[in-house]
C-alpha positions in Angstrom: 161.6 49.7 44.5 163.2 52.2 46.8 162.5 55.1 44.4 158.8 54.4 44.4 158.3 54.5 48.2 158.4 58.4 48.6 155.9 58.8 45.7 153.5 56.4 47.4 153.8 58.3 50.6 153.1 61.6 48.9 150.0 60.2 47.1 148.6 58.7 50.4 149.0 62.1 52.1 146.8 63.9 49.5 143.5 62.5 50.7 144.4 63.1 54.3 145.1 66.8 53.6 141.9 67.1 51.7 139.9 65.6 54.6 141.6 68.0 57.1 140.9 70.9 54.8 137.3 70.0 54.4 136.9 69.6 58.2 138.5 73.0 58.7 136.2 74.6 56.2 133.2 73.1 57.9 134.4 74.2 61.3 135.0 77.8 60.0 131.5 77.8 58.5 129.9 76.7 61.7 131.9 79.2 63.7 130.9 81.9 61.3 127.2 80.9 61.7 127.5 80.9 65.5 129.2 84.4 65.5 126.5 85.7 63.2 123.8 84.2 65.4 125.4 85.8 68.4 125.3 89.2 66.7 121.6 88.7 66.0 120.9 87.8 69.6 122.8 90.8 70.8 120.9 93.1 68.5 117.7 91.6 69.8 118.8 92.3 73.4 119.3 96.0 72.4 115.7 96.4 71.6 114.1 98.3 74.5 111.6 101.0 75.4 112.0 103.7 78.1 108.9 104.9 79.8 108.0 107.2 82.7 105.4 106.6 85.4 103.9 109.3 87.6 102.4 109.2 91.0 100.9 112.2 92.8 99.3 112.7 96.2 97.8 115.6 98.1 98.6 115.6 101.8 98.1 118.0 104.7 101.1 119.5 106.4 101.8 118.1 109.9 104.2 120.8 111.1 103.8 124.5 111.3 106.6 127.1 111.9 105.0 130.4 112.6 107.2 133.4 113.4 105.5 136.4 115.1 107.5 139.6 114.8 106.9 143.1 115.9 108.8 146.4 116.1 109.5 148.8 119.0 111.1 152.2 119.0 112.3 154.4 121.8 114.9 157.0 122.7 115.7 155.3 126.0 117.4 151.9 125.6 116.4 150.7 129.1 112.8 151.5 128.5 113.0 149.8 125.1 114.0 146.5 126.7 111.2 146.9 129.3 108.7 147.4 126.6 110.0 144.4 124.7 109.8 142.2 127.8 106.2 143.3 128.4 105.1 142.7 124.8 106.8 139.3 124.6 104.9 138.3 127.7 101.6 139.5 126.1 102.3 137.5 122.9 103.2 134.4 124.8 100.0 134.7 126.9 98.0 135.1 123.7 99.5 131.9 122.3 98.9 129.9 125.4 95.3 131.1 125.5 94.9 129.6 122.1 96.1 126.2 123.1 99.9 126.3 122.6 102.3 124.9 125.2 105.6 126.3 126.4 107.6 123.6 124.5 106.0 124.9 121.3 106.9 128.5 121.8 110.4 130.0 121.6 111.7 133.6 121.8 114.8 134.9 120.0 117.0 137.7 121.2 115.7 141.1 119.9 117.6 142.8 117.1 118.3 146.4 118.3 119.6 149.2 116.1 121.2 152.4 117.4 120.6 154.8 114.5 123.3 157.3 115.8 125.9 154.5 115.9 125.5 153.4 112.3 128.4 154.2 110.0 126.1 155.2 107.1 124.0 157.6 109.3 123.2 160.5 106.9 122.3 162.8 109.8 118.6 163.0 108.9 116.3 163.6 111.8 114.6 160.6 113.4 112.0 160.5 116.0 113.6 157.6 117.9 117.2 156.7 118.3 116.7 153.0 119.0 114.6 150.5 117.1 114.2 146.8 117.9 112.6 143.8 116.3 111.4 140.9 118.5 110.4 137.5 117.1 108.5 134.7 118.9 108.2 131.5 117.0 105.6 128.7 117.3 106.9 125.3 116.2 103.9 122.9 116.4 102.2 119.9 114.9 98.9 121.7 115.6 98.6 123.0 112.0 94.9 123.8 112.2 95.4 125.6 115.6 98.1 127.7 114.0 95.9 128.6 111.0 93.0 129.5 113.3 95.1 131.6 115.7 96.6 133.5 112.8 93.2 135.0 112.1 93.1 136.4 115.7 96.2 138.5 115.5 94.0 141.6 115.7 93.7 140.8 119.4 97.4 141.7 119.8 96.8 144.8 117.8 94.3 145.9 120.4 97.0 145.6 123.0 99.3 147.9 121.1 101.4 145.2 119.4 101.7 145.8 115.7 102.7 142.5 114.1 105.1 142.8 111.2 105.2 140.5 108.2 102.4 138.4 106.7 101.1 134.9 106.5 103.6 134.0 103.8 106.4 134.0 106.4 104.7 130.9 108.0 106.1 127.6 106.9 103.9 124.4 106.7 105.8 121.2 106.3 105.0 117.5 105.6 107.3 115.1 107.5 105.7 111.7 106.9 107.0 111.1 103.4 108.4 107.7 104.3 104.9 106.5 105.2 103.7 107.0 101.6 106.8 106.4 99.6 106.4 102.6 99.0 102.8 103.0 97.7 103.7 105.9 95.5 106.7 104.1 94.0 104.5 101.0 93.4 101.9 103.2 91.6 104.5 105.0 89.5 106.1 101.7 88.5 102.7 100.3 87.6 101.9 103.3 85.5 105.2 103.0 83.7 104.6 99.3 82.9 101.1 100.1 81.5 102.7 102.7 79.2 105.4 100.2 78.1 102.8 97.4 77.6 100.8 99.7 75.3 103.9 100.7 73.3 104.8 97.0 72.9 101.3 96.2 71.7 101.3 99.1 69.2 104.7 98.0 67.8 103.8 94.3 67.6 106.4 93.4 70.2 106.4 91.5 73.5 107.4 93.3 76.7 110.3 91.7 78.5 112.1 92.2 81.8 113.3 95.4 83.2 116.6 96.5 81.7 117.1 99.6 83.9 115.0 101.5 86.4 115.4 104.9 88.1 113.1 105.6 91.0 113.3 109.4 90.6 113.2 112.2 93.2 110.3 113.0 95.4 109.1 116.6 95.4 106.8 118.3 97.9 105.3 121.6 96.9 102.4 123.8 97.9 99.3 123.0 96.1 98.8 126.7 95.5 99.8 130.0 97.1 96.6 130.4 99.1 96.7 127.0 100.7 100.3 126.4 101.8 99.2 123.8 104.3 98.1 121.5 101.5 101.0 119.8 99.8 101.4 118.0 96.5 103.8 115.1 96.7 105.1 113.9 93.3 107.5 111.3 92.0 108.4 110.2 88.5 109.9 106.7 87.9 111.8 106.0 84.7 111.9 102.3 83.6 113.5 100.7 80.6 112.1 97.4 79.4 113.4 94.8 76.9 111.3 94.2 73.8 111.1 91.0 71.8 109.2 89.8 68.7 
């Protein structure tokens, strides 16, 4: 009787081991299915489309920086400065007569050159020893007044003031970008979504949520070389959307 007890115990353990093995196999199978399903889900999440949306506006500059420069030459340094002083007063009077205020006008120190004192003087004859350049700058929000006054510079020429430079030295700027930024970003994003929606339709997919978005950088450029006071504001938004079946 004693010799049969271990054999019975061994036989009774066989069904138990088989059951445990079967449960383990089922568990591994389910786990494998879940892992496989997770991989499929991840792959689906990786489906996306990247599109760009553009928004452009034409705006008028609201600030003008207008440097008015002229040259003076003389052999007498003291007389040179007196001439500069008189001509500066004439330029400022001209600007005030055209509607500009003192706070919009600034004068810089004249740049004076003594030709005899230059290290690279080649000894060539020159009619005048001293030359000077004086610049008076208008910084104003009266953009149209600046443009109109620029056409009247001949009046200074009649007073013996030969203006140096040209209209391209004048800067026109637009300072109200923050006022139009929100609407432009909204428009660029809308255009990007329209492009993404069309792509999804053409590829038999459904457009999902935004995966990634980049607002882009705003640029302000002259519309063309002849109308520097008209600016073109531009922004491109890049948006990536999820796609699903």
